[in-house]
DSSP file (Angstrom, degrees, kcal/mol; ACC not computed):
  #  RESIDUE AA STRUCTURE BP1 BP2  ACC     N-H-->O    O-->H-N    N-H-->O    O-->H-N    TCO  KAPPA ALPHA  PHI   PSI    X-CA   Y-CA   Z-CA
    1    1 A M              0   0    0      0, 0.0     2,-0.3     0, 0.0    62,-0.2   0.000 360.0 360.0 360.0 119.9  124.4    5.7  -57.0
    2    2 A A        -     0   0    0     60,-1.8     2,-0.3    59,-0.0    60,-0.1  -0.701 360.0-158.5 -91.8 140.5  127.0    8.3  -56.1
    3    3 A H        -     0   0    0     -2,-0.3     2,-0.0    58,-0.1    56,-0.0  -0.887  23.3-104.3-117.4 150.2  126.1   11.9  -55.8
    4    4 A G        -     0   0    0     -2,-0.3    -1,-0.0     1,-0.1    58,-0.0  -0.281  15.4-143.4 -68.5 156.4  128.4   14.9  -56.1
    5    5 A T        +     0   0    0      2,-0.1    -1,-0.1     3,-0.0    -2,-0.0   0.427  68.1 100.7-100.5  -0.7  129.4   16.8  -53.0
    6    6 A G  S    S-     0   0    0      1,-0.1     3,-0.1     2,-0.1    -2,-0.0  -0.110  91.9 -73.9 -77.0 179.2  129.3   20.3  -54.6
    7    7 A N     >  -     0   0    0      1,-0.2     4,-2.2     2,-0.0     5,-0.2  -0.648  40.2-157.7 -75.3 113.4  126.6   22.9  -54.4
    8    8 A P  H  > S+     0   0    0      0, 0.0     4,-2.4     0, 0.0    -1,-0.2   0.838  90.3  53.5 -66.9 -31.0  123.8   21.6  -56.6
    9    9 A R  H  > S+     0   0    0      2,-0.2     4,-2.3     1,-0.2     5,-0.2   0.931 110.3  46.5 -67.9 -43.9  122.3   25.0  -57.1
   10   10 A R  H  > S+     0   0    0      2,-0.2     4,-2.4     1,-0.2    -1,-0.2   0.900 113.6  49.3 -64.1 -40.5  125.6   26.5  -58.3
   11   11 A T  H  X S+     0   0    0     -4,-2.2     4,-2.5     2,-0.2     5,-0.2   0.918 110.8  49.9 -64.4 -43.5  126.1   23.5  -60.6
   12   12 A G  H  X S+     0   0    0     -4,-2.4     4,-2.3     1,-0.2    -2,-0.2   0.894 112.1  47.4 -62.3 -40.6  122.6   23.8  -62.0
   13   13 A I  H  X S+     0   0    0     -4,-2.3     4,-2.6     2,-0.2    -1,-0.2   0.903 111.5  51.0 -67.4 -40.8  123.1   27.5  -62.7
   14   14 A A  H  X S+     0   0    0     -4,-2.4     4,-2.3     2,-0.2    -2,-0.2   0.909 112.2  46.3 -63.2 -42.1  126.5   26.9  -64.4
   15   15 A V  H  X S+     0   0    0     -4,-2.5     4,-2.5     2,-0.2    -1,-0.2   0.907 111.8  51.8 -66.7 -40.8  125.0   24.2  -66.6
   16   16 A F  H  X S+     0   0    0     -4,-2.3     4,-2.2     2,-0.2    -2,-0.2   0.918 111.0  47.1 -60.7 -44.5  122.0   26.5  -67.5
   17   17 A V  H  X S+     0   0    0     -4,-2.6     4,-2.6     2,-0.2    -1,-0.2   0.900 111.3  51.9 -64.7 -40.4  124.4   29.3  -68.4
   18   18 A A  H  X S+     0   0    0     -4,-2.3     4,-2.6     1,-0.2    -2,-0.2   0.903 109.4  49.8 -62.5 -40.6  126.5   26.9  -70.5
   19   19 A L  H  X S+     0   0    0     -4,-2.5     4,-1.9     2,-0.2    -2,-0.2   0.896 111.0  49.5 -65.4 -39.3  123.4   25.8  -72.3
   20   20 A L  H  X S+     0   0    0     -4,-2.2     4,-2.3     2,-0.2    -2,-0.2   0.916 111.8  48.5 -64.2 -42.5  122.4   29.4  -73.0
   21   21 A L  H  X S+     0   0    0     -4,-2.6     4,-2.5     1,-0.2    -2,-0.2   0.910 111.0  49.9 -64.8 -41.8  125.9   30.2  -74.3
   22   22 A L  H  X S+     0   0    0     -4,-2.6     4,-2.1     2,-0.2    -1,-0.2   0.860 109.9  51.7 -65.6 -33.5  125.9   27.1  -76.5
   23   23 A T  H  X S+     0   0    0     -4,-1.9     4,-2.1     2,-0.2    -2,-0.2   0.909 109.8  49.2 -66.6 -41.7  122.5   28.1  -77.9
   24   24 A A  H  X S+     0   0    0     -4,-2.3     4,-2.6     1,-0.2    -2,-0.2   0.894 110.3  51.0 -63.6 -39.5  123.8   31.6  -78.6
   25   25 A V  H  X S+     0   0    0     -4,-2.5     4,-2.8     2,-0.2     5,-0.2   0.896 108.1  53.2 -64.5 -39.1  126.8   30.1  -80.4
   26   26 A T  H  X S+     0   0    0     -4,-2.1     4,-1.4     2,-0.2    -2,-0.2   0.923 111.1  45.6 -60.3 -44.5  124.4   27.9  -82.5
   27   27 A V  H  X S+     0   0    0     -4,-2.1     4,-0.6     2,-0.2    -2,-0.2   0.922 114.2  48.3 -65.8 -43.6  122.5   31.0  -83.5
   28   28 A L  H >< S+     0   0    0     -4,-2.6     3,-1.1     1,-0.2     4,-0.3   0.901 110.5  50.5 -64.6 -40.8  125.7   32.9  -84.3
   29   29 A V  H >< S+     0   0    0     -4,-2.8     3,-1.3     1,-0.2    -1,-0.2   0.800  99.0  67.0 -68.1 -27.5  127.2   30.1  -86.3
   30   30 A S  H 3< S+     0   0    0     -4,-1.4    -1,-0.2     1,-0.3    -2,-0.2   0.752  98.3  53.1 -65.9 -21.2  124.0   29.8  -88.4
   31   31 A Y  T << S+     0   0    0     -3,-1.1     2,-0.5    -4,-0.6    -1,-0.3   0.556  93.5  85.5 -88.5  -8.4  124.7   33.2  -89.9
   32   32 A V  S <  S-     0   0    0     -3,-1.3     2,-1.1    -4,-0.3     3,-0.1  -0.802  81.0-130.5 -94.5 131.6  128.2   32.2  -90.9
   33   33 A D        +     0   0    0     -2,-0.5     3,-0.1     1,-0.2    -3,-0.1  -0.704  42.1 155.6 -85.7 102.2  128.4   30.5  -94.3
   34   34 A L    >   -     0   0    0     -2,-1.1     3,-1.5     1,-0.4     2,-0.3   0.281  42.5-139.7-104.8   7.5  130.5   27.3  -93.7
   35   35 A G  T >  S-     0   0    0      1,-0.3     3,-1.2     2,-0.2    -1,-0.4  -0.524  75.8  -7.6  71.1-131.7  129.1   25.5  -96.7
   36   36 A L  T >> S+     0   0    0     -2,-0.3     3,-0.7     1,-0.2     4,-0.7   0.654 127.0  73.6 -72.5 -14.6  128.4   21.8  -95.9
   37   37 A W  H <> S+     0   0    0     -3,-1.5     4,-2.7     1,-0.2     5,-0.2   0.596  73.8  82.0 -78.0  -9.8  130.2   22.2  -92.5
   38   38 A N  H <> S+     0   0    0     -3,-1.2     4,-2.3     1,-0.2    -1,-0.2   0.909  93.2  48.1 -58.3 -41.0  127.3   24.2  -91.0
   39   39 A V  H <> S+     0   0    0     -3,-0.7     4,-2.4    -4,-0.3    -1,-0.2   0.905 111.3  49.9 -66.8 -41.7  125.5   20.9  -90.3
   40   40 A V  H  X S+     0   0    0     -4,-0.7     4,-2.1     2,-0.2    -2,-0.2   0.932 112.8  45.9 -63.8 -46.5  128.6   19.3  -88.7
   41   41 A V  H  X S+     0   0    0     -4,-2.7     4,-2.3     1,-0.2     5,-0.2   0.911 112.7  50.7 -64.0 -42.4  129.1   22.3  -86.5
   42   42 A A  H  X S+     0   0    0     -4,-2.3     4,-2.3    -5,-0.2    -1,-0.2   0.898 111.1  48.5 -63.5 -40.0  125.5   22.5  -85.5
   43   43 A L  H  X S+     0   0    0     -4,-2.4     4,-2.2     2,-0.2    -1,-0.2   0.862 110.0  52.0 -68.6 -35.4  125.5   18.7  -84.6
   44   44 A L  H  X S+     0   0    0     -4,-2.1     4,-2.0     2,-0.2    -2,-0.2   0.917 112.1  45.5 -65.8 -42.4  128.7   19.1  -82.6
   45   45 A I  H  X S+     0   0    0     -4,-2.3     4,-2.2     2,-0.2    -2,-0.2   0.911 112.9  50.6 -66.6 -41.6  127.1   21.9  -80.6
   46   46 A A  H  X S+     0   0    0     -4,-2.3     4,-2.5     1,-0.2    -2,-0.2   0.868 108.9  52.5 -63.9 -36.0  123.9   20.0  -80.2
   47   47 A S  H  X S+     0   0    0     -4,-2.2     4,-2.2     2,-0.2    -1,-0.2   0.895 108.1  50.5 -66.1 -39.5  125.9   17.0  -78.9
   48   48 A A  H  X S+     0   0    0     -4,-2.0     4,-2.0     2,-0.2    -2,-0.2   0.913 112.1  47.4 -63.9 -42.2  127.6   19.1  -76.3
   49   49 A K  H  X S+     0   0    0     -4,-2.2     4,-2.2     1,-0.2    -2,-0.2   0.913 111.8  49.8 -66.1 -41.9  124.2   20.4  -75.1
   50   50 A A  H  X S+     0   0    0     -4,-2.5     4,-2.5     1,-0.2    -1,-0.2   0.869 109.0  53.3 -64.7 -35.6  122.8   16.9  -75.0
   51   51 A S  H  X S+     0   0    0     -4,-2.2     4,-2.7     2,-0.2     5,-0.2   0.911 108.2  49.6 -65.2 -42.2  125.8   15.7  -73.0
   52   52 A L  H  X>S+     0   0    0     -4,-2.0     4,-2.3     2,-0.2     5,-0.7   0.920 112.2  48.0 -62.1 -43.3  125.3   18.5  -70.5
   53   53 A V  I  X>S+     0   0    0     -4,-2.2     5,-1.6     1,-0.2     4,-1.0   0.926 114.5  46.0 -63.5 -44.5  121.6   17.6  -70.1
   54   54 A A  I  <5S+     0   0    0     -4,-2.5     6,-1.8     3,-0.2     7,-0.2   0.910 115.5  46.0 -66.0 -41.9  122.3   13.9  -69.7
   55   55 A L  I  <5S+     0   0    0     -4,-2.7     6,-1.9     5,-0.2     7,-0.3   0.919 129.2  17.2 -68.8 -43.7  125.2   14.4  -67.3
   56   56 A F  I  <5S+     0   0    0     -4,-2.3     3,-0.2    -5,-0.2    -3,-0.2   0.884 129.5  37.9-103.1 -45.8  123.6   16.9  -64.9
   57   57 A F  I  <<S+     0   0    0     -4,-1.0    -3,-0.2    -5,-0.7    -4,-0.1   0.796 124.7  40.3 -82.3 -26.8  119.8   17.0  -65.3
   58   58 A M  S   <S-     0   0    0     -5,-1.6    -1,-0.2    -4,-0.2    -4,-0.1   0.361 107.6-127.5 -98.3   4.5  119.4   13.3  -65.9
   59   59 A H        +     0   0    0     -6,-0.3     3,-0.4    -3,-0.2    -4,-0.2   0.800  62.9 140.2  57.9  35.7  122.0   12.5  -63.2
   60   60 A L    >   +     0   0    0     -6,-1.8     3,-1.3     1,-0.2    -5,-0.2   0.693  52.7  79.6 -78.1 -18.4  124.1   10.3  -65.4
   61   61 A K  T 3  S+     0   0    0     -6,-1.9    -1,-0.2     1,-0.3    -5,-0.1   0.853  99.2  36.6 -59.6 -38.2  127.3   11.7  -64.0
   62   62 A G  T 3  S+     0   0    0     -3,-0.4   -60,-1.8    -7,-0.3    -1,-0.3   0.212  94.0 113.7-102.6  16.4  127.3    9.7  -60.8
   63   63 A E    <   -     0   0    0     -3,-1.3    -3,-0.1   -62,-0.2    -4,-0.0  -0.334  68.2 -96.7 -87.9 168.5  125.9    6.4  -62.2
   64   64 A S     >  -     0   0    0      1,-0.1     4,-1.9    -2,-0.1    -1,-0.1  -0.177  37.6-101.0 -76.6 172.5  127.5    3.0  -62.5
   65   65 A R  H  > S+     0   0    0      1,-0.2     4,-2.5     2,-0.2     5,-0.1   0.824 120.2  59.6 -65.2 -31.2  129.2    1.6  -65.6
   66   66 A L  H  > S+     0   0    0      2,-0.2     4,-2.1     1,-0.2    -1,-0.2   0.926 106.6  45.5 -63.8 -44.6  126.1   -0.5  -66.4
   67   67 A V  H  > S+     0   0    0      1,-0.2     4,-1.8     2,-0.2    -1,-0.2   0.898 111.8  52.8 -65.7 -39.9  123.9    2.6  -66.7
   68   68 A W  H  X S+     0   0    0     -4,-1.9     4,-2.6     2,-0.2     5,-0.2   0.902 107.7  52.3 -60.6 -40.4  126.6    4.3  -68.7
   69   69 A G  H  X S+     0   0    0     -4,-2.5     4,-2.1     1,-0.2    -2,-0.2   0.918 109.7  47.5 -61.9 -43.9  126.6    1.3  -71.1
   70   70 A F  H  < S+     0   0    0     -4,-2.1    -1,-0.2     1,-0.2    -2,-0.2   0.809 115.0  47.4 -67.5 -28.0  122.8    1.5  -71.5
   71   71 A A  H  X S+     0   0    0     -4,-1.8     4,-0.5    -5,-0.2    -2,-0.2   0.851 117.0  40.8 -79.4 -35.4  123.1    5.2  -72.2
   72   72 A L  H  X S+     0   0    0     -4,-2.6     4,-1.8    -5,-0.2    -2,-0.2   0.739  97.3  75.9 -87.5 -23.5  125.9    5.1  -74.7
   73   73 A F  H  X S+     0   0    0     -4,-2.1     4,-1.2    -5,-0.2     3,-0.3   0.924  99.9  41.7 -57.2 -49.5  124.8    2.0  -76.6
   74   74 A P  H  > S+     0   0    0      0, 0.0     4,-2.4     0, 0.0    -1,-0.2   0.818 109.4  60.7 -68.4 -27.2  122.1    3.8  -78.6
   75   75 A I  H  X S+     0   0    0     -4,-0.5     4,-2.6     2,-0.2    -2,-0.2   0.859  99.6  56.0 -67.4 -33.9  124.3    6.8  -79.1
   76   76 A V  H  X S+     0   0    0     -4,-1.8     4,-2.0    -3,-0.3    -1,-0.2   0.938 110.5  44.0 -61.8 -46.2  126.8    4.6  -80.9
   77   77 A F  H  X S+     0   0    0     -4,-1.2     4,-2.1     2,-0.2    -2,-0.2   0.888 112.4  52.5 -67.5 -38.1  124.2    3.6  -83.4
   78   78 A L  H  X S+     0   0    0     -4,-2.4     4,-2.7     1,-0.2    -2,-0.2   0.914 108.8  50.4 -62.3 -41.9  122.8    7.1  -83.8
   79   79 A S  H  X S+     0   0    0     -4,-2.6     4,-2.9     1,-0.2     5,-0.2   0.888 108.5  52.5 -65.3 -37.3  126.3    8.3  -84.5
   80   80 A L  H  X S+     0   0    0     -4,-2.0     4,-2.2     2,-0.2    -1,-0.2   0.915 111.1  46.9 -62.5 -41.6  126.7    5.6  -87.2
   81   81 A I  H  X S+     0   0    0     -4,-2.1     4,-2.3     2,-0.2    -2,-0.2   0.923 114.5  46.8 -65.1 -44.3  123.5    6.7  -88.8
   82   82 A L  H  X S+     0   0    0     -4,-2.7     4,-2.9     2,-0.2     5,-0.2   0.909 112.1  49.6 -66.1 -41.6  124.5   10.4  -88.7
   83   83 A I  H  X S+     0   0    0     -4,-2.9     4,-2.6     1,-0.2     5,-0.2   0.917 112.3  48.6 -63.4 -42.1  128.0    9.8  -90.1
   84   84 A G  H  X S+     0   0    0     -4,-2.2     4,-2.1    -5,-0.2    -2,-0.2   0.910 113.4  46.8 -63.4 -41.4  126.5    7.7  -92.9
   85   85 A T  H  X S+     0   0    0     -4,-2.3     4,-2.3     2,-0.2    -2,-0.2   0.923 114.4  46.4 -66.8 -44.4  123.9   10.4  -93.7
   86   86 A L  H  X S+     0   0    0     -4,-2.9     4,-2.8     2,-0.2     5,-0.2   0.898 111.9  51.2 -66.1 -39.4  126.5   13.2  -93.6
   87   87 A A  H  X S+     0   0    0     -4,-2.6     4,-1.7    -5,-0.2    -1,-0.2   0.918 111.3  48.1 -62.9 -42.4  128.9   11.2  -95.7
   88   88 A D  H  < S+     0   0    0     -4,-2.1     4,-0.2    -5,-0.2    -2,-0.2   0.903 114.5  46.3 -64.1 -41.1  126.2   10.6  -98.3
   89   89 A T  H >< S+     0   0    0     -4,-2.3     3,-0.9     1,-0.2    -2,-0.2   0.908 114.4  46.4 -68.9 -42.1  125.2   14.3  -98.3
   90   90 A M  H 3< S+     0   0    0     -4,-2.8    -1,-0.2     1,-0.2    -2,-0.2   0.769 110.2  52.9 -73.8 -25.4  128.8   15.6  -98.6
   91   91 A L  T 3<        0   0    0     -4,-1.7    -1,-0.2    -5,-0.2    -2,-0.2   0.351 360.0 360.0 -94.5   7.2  129.9   13.2 -101.3
   92   92 A R    <         0   0    0     -3,-0.9    -1,-0.2    -4,-0.2    -2,-0.1   0.477 360.0 360.0 -85.4 360.0  127.0   14.0 -103.7
């Protein structure tokens, strides 16, 4: 397991600030009427936040390809389910 050589406190603070900013963007976008695209934008922002949490707080950034495979495999199926649900909702 490889670990980063940077300052872990600075990285943690940067990720925390990024998560706060993405949360603020989520709240701000919720007041904008994008029609059916509100769900898409909210899911994209939530995916970015989940990626930050997985990479830095769950230490996935420095793991081997096998661990990445086990982490990404369920995400592929989740994305298929979400795309199918969004397609069904948007085409009604």
